Structures are given as structure tokens and as C-alpha cells.
DSSP file (Angstrom, degrees, kcal/mol; ACC not computed):
  #  RESIDUE AA STRUCTURE BP1 BP2  ACC     N-H-->O    O-->H-N    N-H-->O    O-->H-N    TCO  KAPPA ALPHA  PHI   PSI    X-CA   Y-CA   Z-CA
    1    1 A X              0   0    0      0, 0.0     2,-0.5     0, 0.0    14,-0.2   0.000 360.0 360.0 360.0 153.1  -17.3  -39.6   -8.3
    2    2 A X  E     -A   14   0A   0     12,-1.8    12,-3.1     2,-0.0     2,-0.5  -0.941 360.0-155.2-115.3 130.7  -17.4  -40.1   -4.6
    3    3 A X  E     -A   13   0A   0     -2,-0.5     2,-0.5    10,-0.2    10,-0.2  -0.919  11.4-167.5-107.0 127.9  -18.8  -43.2   -3.0
    4    4 A X  E     -A   12   0A   0      8,-2.7     8,-2.8    -2,-0.5     2,-0.6  -0.953  13.1-143.2-118.0 131.4  -20.1  -42.8    0.5
    5    5 A X  E     -A   11   0A   0     -2,-0.5     6,-0.2     6,-0.2     2,-0.1  -0.830  19.5-153.6 -94.3 122.0  -21.0  -45.7    2.8
    6    6 A X    >   -     0   0    0      4,-2.4     3,-1.8    -2,-0.6     4,-0.1  -0.425  31.4 -99.5 -90.3 170.4  -24.0  -45.1    4.9
    7    7 A X  T 3  S+     0   0    0      1,-0.3    -1,-0.1     2,-0.1    -2,-0.0   0.755 120.9  59.7 -63.1 -25.4  -24.7  -46.6    8.3
    8    8 A X  T 3  S-     0   0    0      2,-0.1    -1,-0.3     1,-0.0     3,-0.1   0.187 119.6-107.9 -90.4  19.8  -27.1  -49.2    6.8
    9    9 A X  S <  S+     0   0    0     -3,-1.8     2,-0.4     1,-0.2    -2,-0.1   0.696  75.4 136.5  65.4  23.7  -24.2  -50.5    4.6
   10   10 A X        -     0   0    0     -4,-0.1    -4,-2.4     2,-0.0     2,-0.5  -0.838  51.0-134.0 -98.4 138.3  -25.6  -49.1    1.4
   11   11 A X  E     -A    5   0A   0     -2,-0.4     2,-0.5    -6,-0.2    -6,-0.2  -0.800  18.6-164.0 -92.1 129.0  -23.2  -47.4   -1.0
   12   12 A X  E     -A    4   0A   0     -8,-2.8    -8,-2.7    -2,-0.5     2,-0.6  -0.958  10.0-145.1-114.4 126.3  -24.4  -44.1   -2.3
   13   13 A X  E     -A    3   0A   0     -2,-0.5     2,-0.4   -10,-0.2   -10,-0.2  -0.811  14.8-161.5 -94.0 121.8  -22.7  -42.6   -5.3
   14   14 A X  E     -A    2   0A   0    -12,-3.1   -12,-1.8    -2,-0.6     3,-0.1  -0.839  19.7-119.6-101.8 137.4  -22.5  -38.9   -5.2
   15   15 A X        -     0   0    0     -2,-0.4    -1,-0.0   -14,-0.2     0, 0.0  -0.392  43.3 -89.6 -69.0 153.6  -21.9  -36.8   -8.4
   16   16 A X        -     0   0    0      1,-0.1     2,-0.2    -2,-0.1    -1,-0.1  -0.329  44.2-110.8 -64.1 146.5  -18.8  -34.7   -8.3
   17   17 A X        -     0   0    0      1,-0.1    -1,-0.1    -3,-0.1     3,-0.1  -0.504  38.7 -99.3 -75.0 144.2  -19.3  -31.2   -7.0
   18   18 A X        -     0   0    0     -2,-0.2    -1,-0.1     1,-0.1     3,-0.1  -0.362  45.4-101.8 -63.6 144.0  -18.9  -28.4   -9.6
   19   19 A X        -     0   0    0      1,-0.1    -1,-0.1    -3,-0.1     2,-0.1  -0.339  40.5-102.1 -65.3 145.0  -15.6  -26.7   -9.5
   20   20 A X        -     0   0    0      1,-0.1     2,-0.3    -3,-0.1    -1,-0.1  -0.426  40.0-107.6 -65.9 141.4  -15.4  -23.4   -7.8
   21   21 A X        -     0   0    0     -2,-0.1    -1,-0.1     1,-0.1     3,-0.1  -0.526  37.1-120.1 -69.9 132.6  -15.4  -20.5  -10.2
   22   22 A X        -     0   0    0     -2,-0.3     3,-0.1     1,-0.1    -1,-0.1  -0.256  38.9 -82.9 -68.4 163.4  -12.0  -18.9  -10.3
   23   23 A X        -     0   0    0      1,-0.1    -1,-0.1     3,-0.0     3,-0.1  -0.306  58.1 -92.1 -60.4 148.6  -11.5  -15.3   -9.3
   24   24 A X        -     0   0    0      1,-0.1     2,-0.2    -3,-0.1    -1,-0.1  -0.360  51.0 -95.8 -63.2 146.4  -12.4  -12.9  -12.2
   25   25 A X        -     0   0    0     -3,-0.1     2,-0.8     1,-0.1    -1,-0.1  -0.430  28.8-148.3 -67.1 129.0   -9.3  -11.9  -14.2
   26   26 A X     >  -     0   0    0     -2,-0.2     4,-2.4     1,-0.2     5,-0.2  -0.885   7.4-161.0 -98.5 107.6   -7.7   -8.7  -13.2
   27   27 A X  H  > S+     0   0    0     -2,-0.8     4,-2.5     1,-0.2     5,-0.2   0.889  87.3  50.2 -59.5 -44.0   -6.3   -7.3  -16.4
   28   28 A X  H  > S+     0   0    0      1,-0.2     4,-2.7     2,-0.2    -1,-0.2   0.914 111.0  48.3 -63.7 -43.2   -3.9   -5.0  -14.8
   29   29 A X  H  > S+     0   0    0      1,-0.2     4,-2.3     2,-0.2    -1,-0.2   0.914 112.8  48.3 -64.1 -41.9   -2.4   -7.7  -12.5
   30   30 A X  H  X S+     0   0    0     -4,-2.4     4,-2.2     2,-0.2    -1,-0.2   0.910 112.5  48.9 -64.6 -41.5   -2.0  -10.1  -15.4
   31   31 A X  H  X S+     0   0    0     -4,-2.5     4,-2.3    -5,-0.2    -2,-0.2   0.929 112.2  47.7 -64.3 -45.3   -0.3   -7.4  -17.5
   32   32 A X  H  X S+     0   0    0     -4,-2.7     4,-2.7     1,-0.2    -1,-0.2   0.878 109.8  53.9 -64.3 -36.6    2.1   -6.4  -14.7
   33   33 A X  H  X S+     0   0    0     -4,-2.3     4,-2.4    -5,-0.2     5,-0.2   0.934 109.7  47.2 -62.0 -45.6    2.9  -10.1  -14.1
   34   34 A X  H  X S+     0   0    0     -4,-2.2     4,-3.0     1,-0.2     5,-0.5   0.901 112.1  50.7 -62.3 -40.5    3.8  -10.5  -17.8
   35   35 A X  H  X S+     0   0    0     -4,-2.3     4,-1.8     1,-0.2    -2,-0.2   0.928 112.3  46.2 -63.1 -45.2    5.9   -7.4  -17.7
   36   36 A X  H  < S+     0   0    0     -4,-2.7    -2,-0.2     1,-0.2    -1,-0.2   0.898 121.1  37.9 -64.3 -40.1    7.8   -8.5  -14.6
   37   37 A X  H  < S+     0   0    0     -4,-2.4    -2,-0.2    -5,-0.2    -1,-0.2   0.887 132.6  20.1 -80.3 -39.6    8.4  -12.0  -16.0
   38   38 A X  H >< S-     0   0    0     -4,-3.0     3,-2.1    -5,-0.2    -3,-0.2   0.512  79.2-167.7-115.6  -7.6    9.0  -11.4  -19.7
   39   39 A X  G >< S+     0   0    0     -4,-1.8     3,-1.8    -5,-0.5    -1,-0.2  -0.306  77.7   4.9  58.4-126.3   10.0   -7.7  -19.9
   40   40 A X  G 3  S+     0   0    0      1,-0.3     3,-0.4     2,-0.1    -1,-0.3   0.667 130.4  61.3 -67.3 -15.5   10.0   -6.5  -23.6
   41   41 A X  G <> S+     0   0    0     -3,-2.1     4,-2.3     1,-0.2    -1,-0.3   0.346  72.1 103.5 -89.4   6.7    8.7   -9.9  -24.7
   42   42 A X  H <> S+     0   0    0     -3,-1.8     4,-2.2     1,-0.2    -1,-0.2   0.877  80.1  48.8 -60.1 -39.5    5.5   -9.5  -22.6
   43   43 A X  H  > S+     0   0    0     -3,-0.4     4,-2.4    -4,-0.2    -1,-0.2   0.878 110.1  52.2 -68.5 -36.8    3.3   -8.6  -25.7
   44   44 A X  H  > S+     0   0    0     -4,-0.2     4,-2.4     2,-0.2    -2,-0.2   0.915 110.6  47.8 -63.2 -42.9    4.7  -11.6  -27.6
   45   45 A X  H  X S+     0   0    0     -4,-2.3     4,-2.1     2,-0.2    -2,-0.2   0.923 113.0  47.4 -65.7 -44.2    3.8  -14.0  -24.7
   46   46 A X  H  X S+     0   0    0     -4,-2.2     4,-2.1     1,-0.2    -1,-0.2   0.898 112.4  50.1 -64.1 -39.4    0.3  -12.6  -24.4
   47   47 A X  H  X S+     0   0    0     -4,-2.4     4,-2.6     2,-0.2    -2,-0.2   0.898 108.9  51.9 -66.1 -39.9   -0.2  -12.8  -28.1
   48   48 A X  H  X S+     0   0    0     -4,-2.4     4,-2.3     2,-0.2    -1,-0.2   0.904 111.0  47.5 -62.7 -40.7    1.0  -16.4  -28.2
   49   49 A X  H  X S+     0   0    0     -4,-2.1     4,-2.2     2,-0.2    -1,-0.2   0.867 109.9  53.6 -68.2 -35.5   -1.5  -17.3  -25.4
   50   50 A X  H  X S+     0   0    0     -4,-2.1     4,-2.4     2,-0.2    -2,-0.2   0.930 110.3  47.1 -60.6 -46.0   -4.2  -15.4  -27.3
   51   51 A X  H  X S+     0   0    0     -4,-2.6     4,-2.8     1,-0.2    -2,-0.2   0.886 109.5  53.7 -64.3 -39.3   -3.4  -17.6  -30.4
   52   52 A X  H  X S+     0   0    0     -4,-2.3     4,-1.5     2,-0.2    -1,-0.2   0.917 111.4  45.3 -61.5 -42.8   -3.4  -20.8  -28.3
   53   53 A X  H  <>S+     0   0    0     -4,-2.2     5,-2.5     2,-0.2     4,-0.5   0.907 113.3  50.0 -67.0 -41.5   -6.9  -20.0  -27.0
   54   54 A X  H ><5S+     0   0    0     -4,-2.4     3,-1.1     1,-0.2    -2,-0.2   0.922 110.6  50.2 -62.6 -43.8   -8.1  -19.0  -30.4
   55   55 A X  H 3<5S+     0   0    0     -4,-2.8    -1,-0.2     1,-0.3    -2,-0.2   0.803 111.3  48.1 -65.4 -30.4   -6.8  -22.3  -31.9
   56   56 A X  T 3<5S-     0   0    0     -4,-1.5    -1,-0.3    -5,-0.2    -2,-0.2   0.438 117.6-110.2 -92.0   1.1   -8.4  -24.4  -29.2
   57   57 A X  T < 5S+     0   0    0     -3,-1.1     2,-1.4    -4,-0.5    -3,-0.2   0.628  70.8 141.0  84.5  12.9  -11.8  -22.6  -29.6
   58   58 A X     >< +     0   0    0     -5,-2.5     4,-2.2    -6,-0.2    -1,-0.2  -0.691  19.2 171.3 -90.6  86.7  -11.7  -20.8  -26.3
   59   59 A X  H  > S+     0   0    0     -2,-1.4     4,-2.2     2,-0.2    -1,-0.2   0.852  75.3  52.0 -67.3 -35.7  -13.2  -17.5  -27.3
   60   60 A X  H  > S+     0   0    0      2,-0.2     4,-2.3     1,-0.2    -1,-0.2   0.940 112.0  45.7 -66.5 -46.6  -13.5  -16.2  -23.8
   61   61 A X  H  > S+     0   0    0      1,-0.2     4,-2.5     2,-0.2     5,-0.2   0.892 111.8  52.5 -62.6 -39.6   -9.9  -16.9  -23.0
   62   62 A X  H  X S+     0   0    0     -4,-2.2     4,-2.0     1,-0.2    -1,-0.2   0.911 109.4  49.2 -62.6 -42.4   -8.8  -15.4  -26.3
   63   63 A X  H  X S+     0   0    0     -4,-2.2     4,-1.9     2,-0.2    -1,-0.2   0.912 111.6  49.0 -63.8 -41.9  -10.7  -12.2  -25.5
   64   64 A X  H  X S+     0   0    0     -4,-2.3     4,-2.3     1,-0.2    -2,-0.2   0.908 111.2  48.9 -66.0 -41.3   -9.2  -12.0  -22.1
   65   65 A X  H  X S+     0   0    0     -4,-2.5     4,-2.6     1,-0.2    -1,-0.2   0.837 107.8  55.4 -68.1 -30.6   -5.7  -12.5  -23.4
   66   66 A X  H  X S+     0   0    0     -4,-2.0     4,-2.3    -5,-0.2    -1,-0.2   0.909 109.0  47.3 -65.3 -40.7   -6.3   -9.8  -26.0
   67   67 A X  H  X S+     0   0    0     -4,-1.9     4,-2.3     2,-0.2    -2,-0.2   0.905 112.5  49.3 -64.8 -41.4   -7.2   -7.4  -23.3
   68   68 A X  H  X S+     0   0    0     -4,-2.3     4,-2.6     2,-0.2    -2,-0.2   0.908 110.2  51.7 -63.9 -41.3   -4.1   -8.4  -21.3
   69   69 A X  H  X S+     0   0    0     -4,-2.6     4,-2.1     2,-0.2    -2,-0.2   0.931 110.7  47.2 -61.9 -46.0   -2.0   -7.9  -24.3
   70   70 A X  H  X S+     0   0    0     -4,-2.3     4,-2.2     1,-0.2    -1,-0.2   0.911 113.9  47.7 -61.6 -42.5   -3.3   -4.4  -25.0
   71   71 A X  H  X S+     0   0    0     -4,-2.3     4,-2.7     2,-0.2     5,-0.2   0.887 109.4  52.8 -68.3 -38.6   -2.9   -3.4  -21.4
   72   72 A X  H  X S+     0   0    0     -4,-2.6     4,-2.7     2,-0.2     5,-0.4   0.901 110.0  48.7 -63.3 -40.3    0.7   -4.8  -21.2
   73   73 A X  H  X>S+     0   0    0     -4,-2.1     4,-2.0    -5,-0.2     5,-0.6   0.921 112.2  49.2 -65.0 -42.9    1.6   -2.7  -24.3
   74   74 A X  H  X5S+     0   0    0     -4,-2.2     4,-0.8     1,-0.2    -2,-0.2   0.926 117.6  39.9 -60.5 -45.3    0.0    0.4  -22.8
   75   75 A X  H  <5S+     0   0    0     -4,-2.7    -2,-0.2     1,-0.1    -1,-0.2   0.897 125.4  32.6 -73.4 -40.9    1.8   -0.1  -19.5
   76   76 A X  H  <5S+     0   0    0     -4,-2.7    -3,-0.2    -5,-0.2    -2,-0.2   0.854 126.7  30.8 -90.0 -36.4    5.2   -1.1  -20.7
   77   77 A X  H  <5S+     0   0    0     -4,-2.0    -3,-0.2    -5,-0.4    -2,-0.1   0.546  90.2 103.3-106.6  -7.8    5.7    0.6  -24.0
   78   78 A X  S  <<S-     0   0    0     -4,-0.8     2,-0.2    -5,-0.6    -4,-0.0  -0.383  81.6 -95.1 -76.0 156.6    3.9    3.9  -23.7
   79   79 A X        -     0   0    0      1,-0.1     2,-0.1    -2,-0.1    -1,-0.1  -0.480  43.5-113.0 -70.5 136.7    5.7    7.1  -23.1
   80   80 A X        -     0   0    0     -2,-0.2     2,-0.4    -3,-0.1    -1,-0.1  -0.452  26.9-148.3 -72.1 141.8    5.9    8.1  -19.4
   81   81 A X        -     0   0    0     -2,-0.1    -1,-0.0     2,-0.1     0, 0.0  -0.913  56.2  -7.4-111.3 137.5    4.0   11.2  -18.3
   82   82 A X  S    S-     0   0    0     -2,-0.4     2,-0.2     2,-0.0    -2,-0.0  -0.178 107.1 -24.6  77.7-172.1    5.2   13.4  -15.5
   83   83 A X        -     0   0    0      1,-0.1    -2,-0.1     2,-0.1     0, 0.0  -0.486  44.4-152.6 -77.2 144.5    8.0   12.8  -13.1
   84   84 A X              0   0    0     -2,-0.2    -1,-0.1     1,-0.1    -3,-0.0   0.785 360.0 360.0 -84.9 -30.6    9.2    9.3  -12.4
   85   85 A X              0   0    0      0, 0.0    -1,-0.1     0, 0.0    -2,-0.1   0.362 360.0 360.0-130.9 360.0   10.5   10.0   -9.0
């Protein structure tokens, strides 16, 4: 809480401001980040985070990590199509 002193020497208690909403999750960016950081373990890390969210009752977070896990597997482990260079 924030206490503000006004000019007439009265203290006014202001309720805390709501937190700003974070940017929406970009599934591709999150998947690429996991791939860069964890390499072949990227799916394991995403699955562990999915389980952590599920265990704590965060259904939205669990759903998002499931999407990130699927996308990381698609990007990292799928067969390449076409020329690489």
C-alpha cells in the first residue's frame, strides 16, 4: 500500500495499482529460447515446467508450456526440408 501525505496533513492510503499485464506469450520465441539454452534437453525442460504448473494448479501456464513443448519438438527434432544453406 502507498501512503500519500496531502497538503492538509491528512494521510490517504491508496490501494496498490494492479500489475501490468505481461506481453502475450510468443510460442515460437519461447521454443527457440529453450532450444538455444538446453539443446536436445529442451523438450524435457518444457515438460518439467508443464508439470510444475500442473502441480501448482496453474492451468493456463500448463497449457502454454504444453504448446511451447510441442513447438520446440517440431522445430528441433523434425526432419529438415529443403536446402539448409
